[in-house]
PDB file of N, CA, C, O and CB in Angstrom:
ATOM      1  N   MET A   1       0.917  -1.085   0.073  1.00  0.00           N
ATOM      2  CA  MET A   1      -0.127   0.128   0.084  1.00  0.00           C
ATOM      3  C   MET A   1       1.067   1.137   0.259  1.00  0.00           C
ATOM      4  O   MET A   1       0.608   2.194  -0.173  1.00  0.00           O
ATOM      5  CB  MET A   1      -1.484   0.158   1.453  1.00  0.00           C
ATOM      6  N   ASN A   2       1.943   1.290   0.536  1.00  0.00           N
ATOM      7  CA  ASN A   2       2.773   2.435   0.839  1.00  0.00           C
ATOM      8  C   ASN A   2       3.523   2.827  -0.574  1.00  0.00           C
ATOM      9  O   ASN A   2       3.858   3.957  -0.929  1.00  0.00           O
ATOM     10  CB  ASN A   2       3.851   2.057   2.086  1.00  0.00           C
ATOM     11  N   ARG A   3       3.709   1.478  -1.346  1.00  0.00           N
ATOM     12  CA  ARG A   3       4.411   1.981  -2.664  1.00  0.00           C
ATOM     13  C   ARG A   3       3.407   2.630  -3.513  1.00  0.00           C
ATOM     14  O   ARG A   3       3.772   3.632  -4.128  1.00  0.00           O
ATOM     15  CB  ARG A   3       5.104   0.798  -3.514  1.00  0.00           C
ATOM     16  N   ALA A   4       2.091   2.182  -3.656  1.00  0.00           N
ATOM     17  CA  ALA A   4       1.320   2.734  -4.555  1.00  0.00           C
ATOM     18  C   ALA A   4       0.826   4.000  -4.030  1.00  0.00           C
ATOM     19  O   ALA A   4       0.247   4.745  -4.820  1.00  0.00           O
ATOM     20  CB  ALA A   4       0.317   1.868  -4.940  1.00  0.00           C
ATOM     21  N   ILE A   5       0.992   4.418  -2.605  1.00  0.00           N
ATOM     22  CA  ILE A   5       0.674   5.803  -2.044  1.00  0.00           C
ATOM     23  C   ILE A   5       1.806   6.723  -2.640  1.00  0.00           C
ATOM     24  O   ILE A   5       1.657   7.705  -3.367  1.00  0.00           O
ATOM     25  CB  ILE A   5       0.663   5.832  -0.319  1.00  0.00           C
ATOM     26  N   GLY A   6       2.969   6.174  -2.163  1.00  0.00           N
ATOM     27  CA  GLY A   6       4.588   6.828  -2.816  1.00  0.00           C
ATOM     28  C   GLY A   6       4.234   7.209  -4.208  1.00  0.00           C
ATOM     29  O   GLY A   6       4.317   8.364  -4.624  1.00  0.00           O
ATOM     30  N   HIS A   7       3.789   6.074  -4.994  1.00  0.00           N
ATOM     31  CA  HIS A   7       3.679   6.460  -6.335  1.00  0.00           C
ATOM     32  C   HIS A   7       2.578   7.735  -6.663  1.00  0.00           C
ATOM     33  O   HIS A   7       2.830   8.568  -7.533  1.00  0.00           O
ATOM     34  CB  HIS A   7       3.291   5.151  -7.086  1.00  0.00           C
ATOM     35  N   MET A   8       1.508   7.764  -5.965  1.00  0.00           N
ATOM     36  CA  MET A   8       0.503   8.667  -6.238  1.00  0.00           C
ATOM     37  C   MET A   8       1.185   9.882  -5.988  1.00  0.00           C
ATOM     38  O   MET A   8       1.218  10.673  -6.931  1.00  0.00           O
ATOM     39  CB  MET A   8      -0.761   8.485  -5.458  1.00  0.00           C
ATOM     40  N   GLU A   9       1.743  10.212  -4.917  1.00  0.00           N
ATOM     41  CA  GLU A   9       2.118  11.279  -4.294  1.00  0.00           C
ATOM     42  C   GLU A   9       3.147  11.712  -5.054  1.00  0.00           C
ATOM     43  O   GLU A   9       3.185  12.942  -5.065  1.00  0.00           O
ATOM     44  CB  GLU A   9       2.405  11.112  -2.984  1.00  0.00           C
ATOM     45  N   ALA A  10       4.480  10.909  -6.056  1.00  0.00           N
ATOM     46  CA  ALA A  10       4.690  11.567  -6.899  1.00  0.00           C
ATOM     47  C   ALA A  10       4.479  11.920  -8.048  1.00  0.00           C
ATOM     48  O   ALA A  10       5.252  12.604  -8.720  1.00  0.00           O
ATOM     49  CB  ALA A  10       5.190  11.506  -6.880  1.00  0.00           C
ATOM     50  N   VAL A  11       3.036  11.344  -8.523  1.00  0.00           N
ATOM     51  CA  VAL A  11       2.252  11.956  -9.554  1.00  0.00           C
ATOM     52  C   VAL A  11       1.806  13.356  -9.264  1.00  0.00           C
ATOM     53  O   VAL A  11       1.872  14.352  -9.985  1.00  0.00           O
ATOM     54  CB  VAL A  11       1.104  11.147  -9.816  1.00  0.00           C
ATOM     55  N   ARG A  12       1.255  13.188  -7.839  1.00  0.00           N
ATOM     56  CA  ARG A  12       0.708  14.822  -7.940  1.00  0.00           C
ATOM     57  C   ARG A  12       1.884  15.802  -7.815  1.00  0.00           C
ATOM     58  O   ARG A  12       1.776  16.920  -8.319  1.00  0.00           O
ATOM     59  CB  ARG A  12      -0.415  15.249  -6.634  1.00  0.00           C
ATOM     60  N   THR A  13       2.948  15.455  -7.199  1.00  0.00           N
ATOM     61  CA  THR A  13       4.340  16.435  -7.319  1.00  0.00           C
ATOM     62  C   THR A  13       4.755  16.584  -8.511  1.00  0.00           C
ATOM     63  O   THR A  13       4.949  17.774  -8.761  1.00  0.00           O
ATOM     64  CB  THR A  13       5.577  15.973  -6.626  1.00  0.00           C
ATOM     65  N   MET A  14       5.003  15.814  -9.459  1.00  0.00           N
ATOM     66  CA  MET A  14       5.107  15.822 -11.014  1.00  0.00           C
ATOM     67  C   MET A  14       4.128  16.874 -11.660  1.00  0.00           C
ATOM     68  O   MET A  14       4.611  17.851 -12.232  1.00  0.00           O
ATOM     69  CB  MET A  14       4.746  14.332 -11.616  1.00  0.00           C
ATOM     70  N   ILE A  15       3.065  16.737 -11.600  1.00  0.00           N
ATOM     71  CA  ILE A  15       2.086  17.476 -12.020  1.00  0.00           C
ATOM     72  C   ILE A  15       2.023  18.805 -11.753  1.00  0.00           C
ATOM     73  O   ILE A  15       1.836  19.655 -12.624  1.00  0.00           O
ATOM     74  CB  ILE A  15       1.125  17.010 -11.672  1.00  0.00           C
ATOM     75  N   GLU A  16       2.231  19.128 -10.105  1.00  0.00           N
ATOM     76  CA  GLU A  16       2.409  20.309  -9.460  1.00  0.00           C
ATOM     77  C   GLU A  16       3.506  20.848 -10.072  1.00  0.00           C
ATOM     78  O   GLU A  16       3.310  22.038 -10.316  1.00  0.00           O
ATOM     79  CB  GLU A  16       2.540  20.212  -8.064  1.00  0.00           C
ATOM     80  N   ASP A  17       4.690  20.419 -10.456  1.00  0.00           N
ATOM     81  CA  ASP A  17       5.906  20.676 -11.073  1.00  0.00           C
ATOM     82  C   ASP A  17       5.744  21.170 -12.356  1.00  0.00           C
ATOM     83  O   ASP A  17       6.458  22.096 -12.738  1.00  0.00           O
ATOM     84  CB  ASP A  17       6.700  19.588 -11.104  1.00  0.00           C
ATOM     85  N   ASP A  18       4.974  20.721 -13.012  1.00  0.00           N
ATOM     86  CA  ASP A  18       4.572  20.852 -14.571  1.00  0.00           C
ATOM     87  C   ASP A  18       5.394  20.020 -15.497  1.00  0.00           C
ATOM     88  O   ASP A  18       5.712  20.493 -16.588  1.00  0.00           O
ATOM     89  CB  ASP A  18       4.726  22.339 -15.088  1.00  0.00           C
ATOM     90  N   ARG A  19       5.765  18.817 -15.151  1.00  0.00           N
ATOM     91  CA  ARG A  19       6.764  17.796 -15.604  1.00  0.00           C
ATOM     92  C   ARG A  19       6.221  17.226 -17.062  1.00  0.00           C
ATOM     93  O   ARG A  19       5.085  17.242 -17.537  1.00  0.00           O
ATOM     94  CB  ARG A  19       6.908  16.531 -14.418  1.00  0.00           C
ATOM     95  N   ASP A  20       7.269  16.799 -17.505  1.00  0.00           N
ATOM     96  CA  ASP A  20       6.739  16.303 -18.948  1.00  0.00           C
ATOM     97  C   ASP A  20       5.597  14.903 -18.877  1.00  0.00           C
ATOM     98  O   ASP A  20       5.856  13.805 -18.383  1.00  0.00           O
ATOM     99  CB  ASP A  20       8.254  15.797 -19.910  1.00  0.00           C
ATOM    100  N   CYS A  21       4.431  15.282 -19.457  1.00  0.00           N
ATOM    101  CA  CYS A  21       3.487  14.340 -19.400  1.00  0.00           C
ATOM    102  C   CYS A  21       4.036  12.889 -19.924  1.00  0.00           C
ATOM    103  O   CYS A  21       3.347  11.951 -19.520  1.00  0.00           O
ATOM    104  CB  CYS A  21       2.319  14.859 -20.184  1.00  0.00           C
ATOM    105  N   SER A  22       4.859  12.625 -20.533  1.00  0.00           N
ATOM    106  CA  SER A  22       5.437  11.143 -20.589  1.00  0.00           C
ATOM    107  C   SER A  22       5.931  10.831 -19.466  1.00  0.00           C
ATOM    108  O   SER A  22       5.693   9.684 -19.087  1.00  0.00           O
ATOM    109  CB  SER A  22       6.478  10.864 -21.548  1.00  0.00           C
ATOM    110  N   GLU A  23       6.602  11.546 -18.746  1.00  0.00           N
ATOM    111  CA  GLU A  23       7.194  11.151 -17.244  1.00  0.00           C
ATOM    112  C   GLU A  23       5.957  10.824 -16.546  1.00  0.00           C
ATOM    113  O   GLU A  23       5.776   9.712 -16.050  1.00  0.00           O
ATOM    114  CB  GLU A  23       8.073  12.427 -16.371  1.00  0.00           C
ATOM    115  N   VAL A  24       5.043  11.831 -16.493  1.00  0.00           N
ATOM    116  CA  VAL A  24       3.959  11.515 -15.506  1.00  0.00           C
ATOM    117  C   VAL A  24       3.344   9.998 -15.955  1.00  0.00           C
ATOM    118  O   VAL A  24       3.335   9.145 -15.067  1.00  0.00           O
ATOM    119  CB  VAL A  24       2.721  12.792 -15.547  1.00  0.00           C
ATOM    120  N   LEU A  25       2.992   9.744 -16.871  1.00  0.00           N
ATOM    121  CA  LEU A  25       2.450   8.496 -17.674  1.00  0.00           C
ATOM    122  C   LEU A  25       3.167   7.505 -17.187  1.00  0.00           C
ATOM    123  O   LEU A  25       2.485   6.670 -16.593  1.00  0.00           O
ATOM    124  CB  LEU A  25       2.571   8.505 -19.227  1.00  0.00           C
ATOM    125  N   VAL A  26       4.580   7.246 -17.237  1.00  0.00           N
ATOM    126  CA  VAL A  26       5.432   6.227 -16.534  1.00  0.00           C
ATOM    127  C   VAL A  26       4.993   6.017 -15.099  1.00  0.00           C
ATOM    128  O   VAL A  26       4.726   4.921 -14.606  1.00  0.00           O
ATOM    129  CB  VAL A  26       6.920   6.654 -16.546  1.00  0.00           C
ATOM    130  N   GLN A  27       4.935   7.491 -14.324  1.00  0.00           N
ATOM    131  CA  GLN A  27       4.753   7.290 -12.965  1.00  0.00           C
ATOM    132  C   GLN A  27       3.342   6.817 -12.464  1.00  0.00           C
ATOM    133  O   GLN A  27       3.036   6.478 -11.321  1.00  0.00           O
ATOM    134  CB  GLN A  27       5.096   8.497 -12.349  1.00  0.00           C
ATOM    135  N   ILE A  28       2.449   6.880 -13.735  1.00  0.00           N
ATOM    136  CA  ILE A  28       1.031   6.274 -13.162  1.00  0.00           C
ATOM    137  C   ILE A  28       0.947   4.962 -13.569  1.00  0.00           C
ATOM    138  O   ILE A  28       0.102   4.232 -13.051  1.00  0.00           O
ATOM    139  CB  ILE A  28      -0.309   7.002 -13.670  1.00  0.00           C
ATOM    140  N   ALA A  29       1.917   4.431 -14.670  1.00  0.00           N
ATOM    141  CA  ALA A  29       1.988   3.168 -14.672  1.00  0.00           C
ATOM    142  C   ALA A  29       2.590   2.345 -13.650  1.00  0.00           C
ATOM    143  O   ALA A  29       2.325   1.152 -13.500  1.00  0.00           O
ATOM    144  CB  ALA A  29       2.456   2.938 -15.634  1.00  0.00           C
ATOM    145  N   ALA A  30       3.483   3.068 -12.885  1.00  0.00           N
ATOM    146  CA  ALA A  30       4.190   2.584 -11.682  1.00  0.00           C
ATOM    147  C   ALA A  30       2.714   2.604 -10.598  1.00  0.00           C
ATOM    148  O   ALA A  30       2.713   1.659  -9.810  1.00  0.00           O
ATOM    149  CB  ALA A  30       5.710   3.779 -11.177  1.00  0.00           C
ATOM    150  N   VAL A  31       1.982   3.178 -10.529  1.00  0.00           N
ATOM    151  CA  VAL A  31       0.921   3.372  -9.813  1.00  0.00           C
ATOM    152  C   VAL A  31       0.189   2.207  -9.699  1.00  0.00           C
ATOM    153  O   VAL A  31      -0.007   1.607  -8.642  1.00  0.00           O
ATOM    154  CB  VAL A  31       0.214   4.348 -10.270  1.00  0.00           C
ATOM    155  N   ARG A  32      -0.369   1.768 -11.209  1.00  0.00           N
ATOM    156  CA  ARG A  32      -1.238   0.916 -11.870  1.00  0.00           C
ATOM    157  C   ARG A  32      -0.413  -0.576 -11.425  1.00  0.00           C
ATOM    158  O   ARG A  32      -1.002  -1.572 -11.004  1.00  0.00           O
ATOM    159  CB  ARG A  32      -1.382   1.331 -13.653  1.00  0.00           C
ATOM    160  N   SER A  33       0.497  -0.508 -11.548  1.00  0.00           N
ATOM    161  CA  SER A  33       1.566  -1.897 -11.116  1.00  0.00           C
ATOM    162  C   SER A  33       1.422  -2.332  -9.700  1.00  0.00           C
ATOM    163  O   SER A  33       1.317  -3.503  -9.336  1.00  0.00           O
ATOM    164  CB  SER A  33       3.288  -1.533 -11.248  1.00  0.00           C
ATOM    165  N   ALA A  34       1.426  -1.232  -8.902  1.00  0.00           N
ATOM    166  CA  ALA A  34       1.588  -1.379  -7.555  1.00  0.00           C
ATOM    167  C   ALA A  34       0.335  -1.566  -6.683  1.00  0.00           C
ATOM    168  O   ALA A  34       0.320  -1.972  -5.521  1.00  0.00           O
ATOM    169  CB  ALA A  34       2.286  -0.294  -7.136  1.00  0.00           C
ATOM    170  N   ILE A  35      -0.891  -1.139  -7.566  1.00  0.00           N
ATOM    171  CA  ILE A  35      -2.221  -1.604  -7.220  1.00  0.00           C
ATOM    172  C   ILE A  35      -2.704  -2.758  -7.630  1.00  0.00           C
ATOM    173  O   ILE A  35      -3.816  -3.103  -7.231  1.00  0.00           O
ATOM    174  CB  ILE A  35      -3.058  -0.828  -7.566  1.00  0.00           C
ATOM    175  N   ASN A  36      -1.927  -3.611  -8.543  1.00  0.00           N
ATOM    176  CA  ASN A  36      -2.467  -4.838  -9.061  1.00  0.00           C
ATOM    177  C   ASN A  36      -1.391  -5.577  -8.510  1.00  0.00           C
ATOM    178  O   ASN A  36      -1.498  -6.789  -8.698  1.00  0.00           O
ATOM    179  CB  ASN A  36      -2.738  -4.984 -10.655  1.00  0.00           C
ATOM    180  N   ASN A  37      -0.272  -5.166  -7.815  1.00  0.00           N
ATOM    181  CA  ASN A  37       0.088  -6.130  -6.533  1.00  0.00           C
ATOM    182  C   ASN A  37      -0.379  -6.344  -5.515  1.00  0.00           C
ATOM    183  O   ASN A  37      -0.004  -7.301  -4.837  1.00  0.00           O
ATOM    184  CB  ASN A  37       0.955  -5.999  -6.049  1.00  0.00           C
ATOM    185  N   ILE A  38      -1.189  -5.630  -5.182  1.00  0.00           N
ATOM    186  CA  ILE A  38      -1.618  -5.274  -4.021  1.00  0.00           C
ATOM    187  C   ILE A  38      -3.036  -6.435  -4.142  1.00  0.00           C
ATOM    188  O   ILE A  38      -3.185  -7.337  -3.318  1.00  0.00           O
ATOM    189  CB  ILE A  38      -1.854  -3.455  -3.881  1.00  0.00           C
ATOM    190  N   GLY A  39      -3.798  -6.251  -5.074  1.00  0.00           N
ATOM    191  CA  GLY A  39      -4.962  -6.957  -5.432  1.00  0.00           C
ATOM    192  C   GLY A  39      -4.507  -8.362  -5.599  1.00  0.00           C
ATOM    193  O   GLY A  39      -5.317  -9.188  -5.178  1.00  0.00           O
ATOM    194  N   LYS A  40      -3.482  -8.807  -6.077  1.00  0.00           N
ATOM    195  CA  LYS A  40      -2.766 -10.038  -6.041  1.00  0.00           C
ATOM    196  C   LYS A  40      -2.433 -10.728  -4.913  1.00  0.00           C
ATOM    197  O   LYS A  40      -2.403 -11.954  -4.806  1.00  0.00           O
ATOM    198  CB  LYS A  40      -1.745  -9.901  -6.582  1.00  0.00           C
ATOM    199  N   ILE A  41      -2.168  -9.869  -4.019  1.00  0.00           N
ATOM    200  CA  ILE A  41      -1.629 -10.223  -2.248  1.00  0.00           C
ATOM    201  C   ILE A  41      -3.145 -10.425  -1.699  1.00  0.00           C
ATOM    202  O   ILE A  41      -3.493 -11.330  -0.940  1.00  0.00           O
ATOM    203  CB  ILE A  41      -0.599  -8.578  -1.163  1.00  0.00           C
ATOM    204  N   ILE A  42      -3.876  -9.531  -2.166  1.00  0.00           N
ATOM    205  CA  ILE A  42      -5.478 -10.063  -1.314  1.00  0.00           C
ATOM    206  C   ILE A  42      -6.091 -10.971  -1.882  1.00  0.00           C
ATOM    207  O   ILE A  42      -6.726 -11.709  -1.129  1.00  0.00           O
ATOM    208  CB  ILE A  42      -6.683  -9.040  -1.182  1.00  0.00           C
ATOM    209  N   LEU A  43      -6.138 -11.234  -3.187  1.00  0.00           N
ATOM    210  CA  LEU A  43      -6.699 -12.371  -3.981  1.00  0.00           C
ATOM    211  C   LEU A  43      -6.133 -13.780  -3.167  1.00  0.00           C
ATOM    212  O   LEU A  43      -6.855 -14.570  -2.559  1.00  0.00           O
ATOM    213  CB  LEU A  43      -6.131 -12.258  -5.708  1.00  0.00           C
ATOM    214  N   GLU A  44      -4.617 -13.875  -3.329  1.00  0.00           N
ATOM    215  CA  GLU A  44      -4.011 -14.909  -2.872  1.00  0.00           C
ATOM    216  C   GLU A  44      -4.437 -15.203  -1.193  1.00  0.00           C
ATOM    217  O   GLU A  44      -4.428 -16.336  -0.713  1.00  0.00           O
ATOM    218  CB  GLU A  44      -2.503 -14.632  -3.161  1.00  0.00           C
ATOM    219  N   ASP A  45      -4.747 -14.157  -0.537  1.00  0.00           N
ATOM    220  CA  ASP A  45      -4.843 -14.494   1.083  1.00  0.00           C
ATOM    221  C   ASP A  45      -6.509 -14.881   1.027  1.00  0.00           C
ATOM    222  O   ASP A  45      -6.902 -15.844   1.686  1.00  0.00           O
ATOM    223  CB  ASP A  45      -4.375 -12.900   2.338  1.00  0.00           C
ATOM    224  N   HIS A  46      -7.323 -14.200   0.327  1.00  0.00           N
ATOM    225  CA  HIS A  46      -8.561 -14.590   0.017  1.00  0.00           C
ATOM    226  C   HIS A  46      -8.675 -16.034  -0.314  1.00  0.00           C
ATOM    227  O   HIS A  46      -9.299 -16.782   0.438  1.00  0.00           O
ATOM    228  CB  HIS A  46      -9.017 -13.813  -0.996  1.00  0.00           C
ATOM    229  N   ILE A  47      -8.046 -16.512  -1.513  1.00  0.00           N
ATOM    230  CA  ILE A  47      -8.075 -18.159  -1.956  1.00  0.00           C
ATOM    231  C   ILE A  47      -7.653 -19.059  -0.610  1.00  0.00           C
ATOM    232  O   ILE A  47      -8.147 -20.132  -0.265  1.00  0.00           O
ATOM    233  CB  ILE A  47      -6.795 -18.523  -3.356  1.00  0.00           C
ATOM    234  N   SER A  48      -6.608 -18.308   0.037  1.00  0.00           N
ATOM    235  CA  SER A  48      -6.253 -19.443   0.996  1.00  0.00           C
ATOM    236  C   SER A  48      -7.087 -19.480   2.214  1.00  0.00           C
ATOM    237  O   SER A  48      -7.270 -20.550   2.795  1.00  0.00           O
ATOM    238  CB  SER A  48      -4.816 -19.351   1.440  1.00  0.00           C
ATOM    239  N   HIS A  49      -7.564 -18.454   2.604  1.00  0.00           N
ATOM    240  CA  HIS A  49      -8.387 -18.637   3.846  1.00  0.00           C
ATOM    241  C   HIS A  49      -9.691 -18.755   3.551  1.00  0.00           C
ATOM    242  O   HIS A  49     -10.203 -19.849   3.785  1.00  0.00           O
ATOM    243  CB  HIS A  49      -8.266 -17.593   4.795  1.00  0.00           C
ATOM    244  N   CYS A  50     -10.436 -17.801   3.042  1.00  0.00           N
ATOM    245  CA  CYS A  50     -11.995 -17.589   2.819  1.00  0.00           C
ATOM    246  C   CYS A  50     -12.563 -18.630   1.963  1.00  0.00           C
ATOM    247  O   CYS A  50     -13.531 -19.283   2.353  1.00  0.00           O
ATOM    248  CB  CYS A  50     -12.333 -16.201   2.140  1.00  0.00           C
ATOM    249  N   LEU A  51     -11.981 -18.843   0.730  1.00  0.00           N
ATOM    250  CA  LEU A  51     -12.348 -19.787  -0.148  1.00  0.00           C
ATOM    251  C   LEU A  51     -12.096 -21.161   0.222  1.00  0.00           C
ATOM    252  O   LEU A  51     -12.706 -22.003  -0.436  1.00  0.00           O
ATOM    253  CB  LEU A  51     -11.787 -19.530  -1.279  1.00  0.00           C
ATOM    254  N   VAL A  52     -11.237 -21.609   1.242  1.00  0.00           N
ATOM    255  CA  VAL A  52     -10.740 -22.891   1.911  1.00  0.00           C
ATOM    256  C   VAL A  52     -11.939 -23.183   2.446  1.00  0.00           C
ATOM    257  O   VAL A  52     -12.634 -24.124   2.063  1.00  0.00           O
ATOM    258  CB  VAL A  52      -9.524 -22.839   2.981  1.00  0.00           C
ATOM    259  N   ASP A  53     -12.293 -22.254   3.514  1.00  0.00           N
ATOM    260  CA  ASP A  53     -13.604 -22.323   4.426  1.00  0.00           C
ATOM    261  C   ASP A  53     -14.776 -22.678   3.783  1.00  0.00           C
ATOM    262  O   ASP A  53     -15.507 -23.591   4.165  1.00  0.00           O
ATOM    263  CB  ASP A  53     -13.929 -21.057   5.068  1.00  0.00           C
ATOM    264  N   ALA A  54     -14.958 -22.030   2.888  1.00  0.00           N
ATOM    265  CA  ALA A  54     -16.249 -21.920   1.893  1.00  0.00           C
ATOM    266  C   ALA A  54     -16.472 -23.010   1.320  1.00  0.00           C
ATOM    267  O   ALA A  54     -17.657 -23.319   1.194  1.00  0.00           O
ATOM    268  CB  ALA A  54     -16.194 -20.966   0.803  1.00  0.00           C
ATOM    269  N   VAL A  55     -15.480 -23.895   0.819  1.00  0.00           N
ATOM    270  CA  VAL A  55     -15.415 -25.020  -0.058  1.00  0.00           C
ATOM    271  C   VAL A  55     -15.524 -26.082   1.148  1.00  0.00           C
ATOM    272  O   VAL A  55     -16.428 -26.918   1.154  1.00  0.00           O
ATOM    273  CB  VAL A  55     -13.986 -25.094  -1.096  1.00  0.00           C
ATOM    274  N   GLU A  56     -14.847 -26.030   1.862  1.00  0.00           N
ATOM    275  CA  GLU A  56     -15.537 -27.159   3.772  1.00  0.00           C
ATOM    276  C   GLU A  56     -16.711 -26.918   3.764  1.00  0.00           C
ATOM    277  O   GLU A  56     -17.434 -27.863   3.447  1.00  0.00           O
ATOM    278  CB  GLU A  56     -15.032 -26.620   5.730  1.00  0.00           C
ATOM    279  N   THR A  57     -17.337 -25.675   4.078  1.00  0.00           N
ATOM    280  CA  THR A  57     -18.511 -25.410   4.428  1.00  0.00           C
ATOM    281  C   THR A  57     -19.536 -25.643   3.636  1.00  0.00           C
ATOM    282  O   THR A  57     -20.659 -25.768   4.126  1.00  0.00           O
ATOM    283  CB  THR A  57     -18.548 -24.383   4.737  1.00  0.00           C
ATOM    284  N   GLY A  58     -19.300 -25.750   2.131  1.00  0.00           N
ATOM    285  CA  GLY A  58     -20.208 -25.666   1.071  1.00  0.00           C
ATOM    286  C   GLY A  58     -21.143 -24.227   0.725  1.00  0.00           C
ATOM    287  O   GLY A  58     -22.283 -24.114   0.275  1.00  0.00           O
ATOM    288  N   ASP A  59     -20.217 -23.289   1.106  1.00  0.00           N
ATOM    289  CA  ASP A  59     -20.978 -22.135   0.933  1.00  0.00           C
ATOM    290  C   ASP A  59     -20.573 -21.437  -0.477  1.00  0.00           C
ATOM    291  O   ASP A  59     -19.666 -20.677  -0.816  1.00  0.00           O
ATOM    292  CB  ASP A  59     -20.751 -21.191   2.177  1.00  0.00           C
ATOM    293  N   GLU A  60     -21.592 -22.005  -1.091  1.00  0.00           N
ATOM    294  CA  GLU A  60     -21.300 -21.603  -2.680  1.00  0.00           C
ATOM    295  C   GLU A  60     -21.456 -19.793  -2.781  1.00  0.00           C
ATOM    296  O   GLU A  60     -20.898 -19.203  -3.706  1.00  0.00           O
ATOM    297  CB  GLU A  60     -22.702 -22.516  -3.873  1.00  0.00           C
ATOM    298  N   GLN A  61     -22.025 -19.258  -2.045  1.00  0.00           N
ATOM    299  CA  GLN A  61     -22.159 -17.765  -2.414  1.00  0.00           C
ATOM    300  C   GLN A  61     -20.566 -16.861  -2.187  1.00  0.00           C
ATOM    301  O   GLN A  61     -20.310 -15.747  -2.643  1.00  0.00           O
ATOM    302  CB  GLN A  61     -23.486 -17.081  -1.289  1.00  0.00           C
ATOM    303  N   VAL A  62     -19.793 -17.610  -1.474  1.00  0.00           N
ATOM    304  CA  VAL A  62     -18.323 -16.948  -1.441  1.00  0.00           C
ATOM    305  C   VAL A  62     -17.693 -17.296  -2.817  1.00  0.00           C
ATOM    306  O   VAL A  62     -16.822 -16.536  -3.240  1.00  0.00           O
ATOM    307  CB  VAL A  62     -17.304 -17.575  -0.137  1.00  0.00           C
ATOM    308  N   ILE A  63     -17.974 -18.132  -3.384  1.00  0.00           N
ATOM    309  CA  ILE A  63     -17.192 -18.562  -4.817  1.00  0.00           C
ATOM    310  C   ILE A  63     -18.025 -17.594  -5.739  1.00  0.00           C
ATOM    311  O   ILE A  63     -17.519 -16.934  -6.647  1.00  0.00           O
ATOM    312  CB  ILE A  63     -17.337 -20.444  -5.365  1.00  0.00           C
ATOM    313  N   ARG A  64     -19.217 -17.584  -5.439  1.00  0.00           N
ATOM    314  CA  ARG A  64     -20.014 -16.548  -6.541  1.00  0.00           C
ATOM    315  C   ARG A  64     -19.432 -15.148  -6.411  1.00  0.00           C
ATOM    316  O   ARG A  64     -19.174 -14.621  -7.493  1.00  0.00           O
ATOM    317  CB  ARG A  64     -21.758 -16.403  -6.236  1.00  0.00           C
ATOM    318  N   ASP A  65     -19.144 -14.364  -5.221  1.00  0.00           N
ATOM    319  CA  ASP A  65     -18.842 -13.412  -4.965  1.00  0.00           C
ATOM    320  C   ASP A  65     -17.545 -13.259  -5.667  1.00  0.00           C
ATOM    321  O   ASP A  65     -17.356 -12.356  -6.482  1.00  0.00           O
ATOM    322  CB  ASP A  65     -18.960 -13.271  -3.747  1.00  0.00           C
ATOM    323  N   LEU A  66     -16.468 -14.323  -5.288  1.00  0.00           N
ATOM    324  CA  LEU A  66     -15.088 -14.163  -5.666  1.00  0.00           C
ATOM    325  C   LEU A  66     -15.219 -14.041  -7.080  1.00  0.00           C
ATOM    326  O   LEU A  66     -14.465 -13.303  -7.715  1.00  0.00           O
ATOM    327  CB  LEU A  66     -14.129 -15.305  -5.227  1.00  0.00           C
ATOM    328  N   ASN A  67     -15.975 -14.603  -7.532  1.00  0.00           N
ATOM    329  CA  ASN A  67     -15.904 -14.449  -9.229  1.00  0.00           C
ATOM    330  C   ASN A  67     -16.219 -13.331  -9.807  1.00  0.00           C
ATOM    331  O   ASN A  67     -15.705 -12.872 -10.827  1.00  0.00           O
ATOM    332  CB  ASN A  67     -16.748 -15.301  -9.955  1.00  0.00           C
ATOM    333  N   ASP A  68     -17.379 -12.703  -8.933  1.00  0.00           N
ATOM    334  CA  ASP A  68     -17.947 -11.280  -9.531  1.00  0.00           C
ATOM    335  C   ASP A  68     -16.631 -10.322  -8.970  1.00  0.00           C
ATOM    336  O   ASP A  68     -16.430  -9.307  -9.638  1.00  0.00           O
ATOM    337  CB  ASP A  68     -19.779 -10.716  -8.766  1.00  0.00           C
ATOM    338  N   ALA A  69     -15.928 -10.507  -8.067  1.00  0.00           N
ATOM    339  CA  ALA A  69     -14.922  -9.533  -7.639  1.00  0.00           C
ATOM    340  C   ALA A  69     -13.618  -9.537  -8.644  1.00  0.00           C
ATOM    341  O   ALA A  69     -12.987  -8.534  -8.977  1.00  0.00           O
ATOM    342  CB  ALA A  69     -14.485  -9.892  -6.108  1.00  0.00           C
ATOM    343  N   ILE A  70     -13.367 -10.830  -9.035  1.00  0.00           N
ATOM    344  CA  ILE A  70     -12.344 -10.879  -9.963  1.00  0.00           C
ATOM    345  C   ILE A  70     -12.797 -10.325 -11.358  1.00  0.00           C
ATOM    346  O   ILE A  70     -12.067  -9.614 -12.048  1.00  0.00           O
ATOM    347  CB  ILE A  70     -11.858 -12.283 -10.052  1.00  0.00           C
ATOM    348  N   ASP A  71     -14.004 -10.692 -11.700  1.00  0.00           N
ATOM    349  CA  ASP A  71     -14.504  -9.929 -13.016  1.00  0.00           C
ATOM    350  C   ASP A  71     -14.370  -8.430 -13.161  1.00  0.00           C
ATOM    351  O   ASP A  71     -14.262  -7.844 -14.238  1.00  0.00           O
ATOM    352  CB  ASP A  71     -15.945 -10.162 -13.189  1.00  0.00           C
ATOM    353  N   LYS A  72     -14.391  -7.830 -11.876  1.00  0.00           N
ATOM    354  CA  LYS A  72     -14.390  -6.314 -11.832  1.00  0.00           C
ATOM    355  C   LYS A  72     -12.894  -5.822 -11.732  1.00  0.00           C
ATOM    356  O   LYS A  72     -12.422  -4.802 -12.233  1.00  0.00           O
ATOM    357  CB  LYS A  72     -15.275  -5.757 -10.539  1.00  0.00           C
ATOM    358  N   PHE A  73     -12.304  -6.706 -11.028  1.00  0.00           N
ATOM    359  CA  PHE A  73     -10.725  -6.367 -10.867  1.00  0.00           C
ATOM    360  C   PHE A  73     -10.118  -6.499 -12.206  1.00  0.00           C
ATOM    361  O   PHE A  73      -9.321  -5.634 -12.571  1.00  0.00           O
ATOM    362  CB  PHE A  73      -9.904  -7.393  -9.812  1.00  0.00           C
ATOM    363  N   VAL A  74     -10.380  -7.383 -12.891  1.00  0.00           N
ATOM    364  CA  VAL A  74      -9.616  -7.607 -14.120  1.00  0.00           C
ATOM    365  C   VAL A  74     -10.065  -6.571 -15.108  1.00  0.00           C
ATOM    366  O   VAL A  74      -9.434  -6.511 -16.163  1.00  0.00           O
ATOM    367  CB  VAL A  74      -9.811  -9.056 -14.687  1.00  0.00           C
ATOM    368  N   LYS A  75     -11.195  -5.642 -14.888  1.00  0.00           N
ATOM    369  CA  LYS A  75     -11.803  -4.950 -16.072  1.00  0.00           C
ATOM    370  C   LYS A  75     -10.606  -3.449 -15.905  1.00  0.00           C
ATOM    371  O   LYS A  75     -10.680  -2.509 -16.697  1.00  0.00           O
ATOM    372  CB  LYS A  75     -13.899  -4.601 -15.821  1.00  0.00           C
TER     373      LYS A  75
END
């Protein structure tokens, strides 16, 4: 999270300093990458814990909710 926040703060500073657009876009790509990594970590944790519990208890709603969340995350 701190990495994503740091990159976002850098974007704000770059815009305030009127930096070149291509440099800002590269920094935005770094923000996007950091956020995607956060999503990957959360997804792995969810699968390891919540999804395993849901399968063991037969809670199919958790699986449907995860599928919906993945659809929204990858868009």
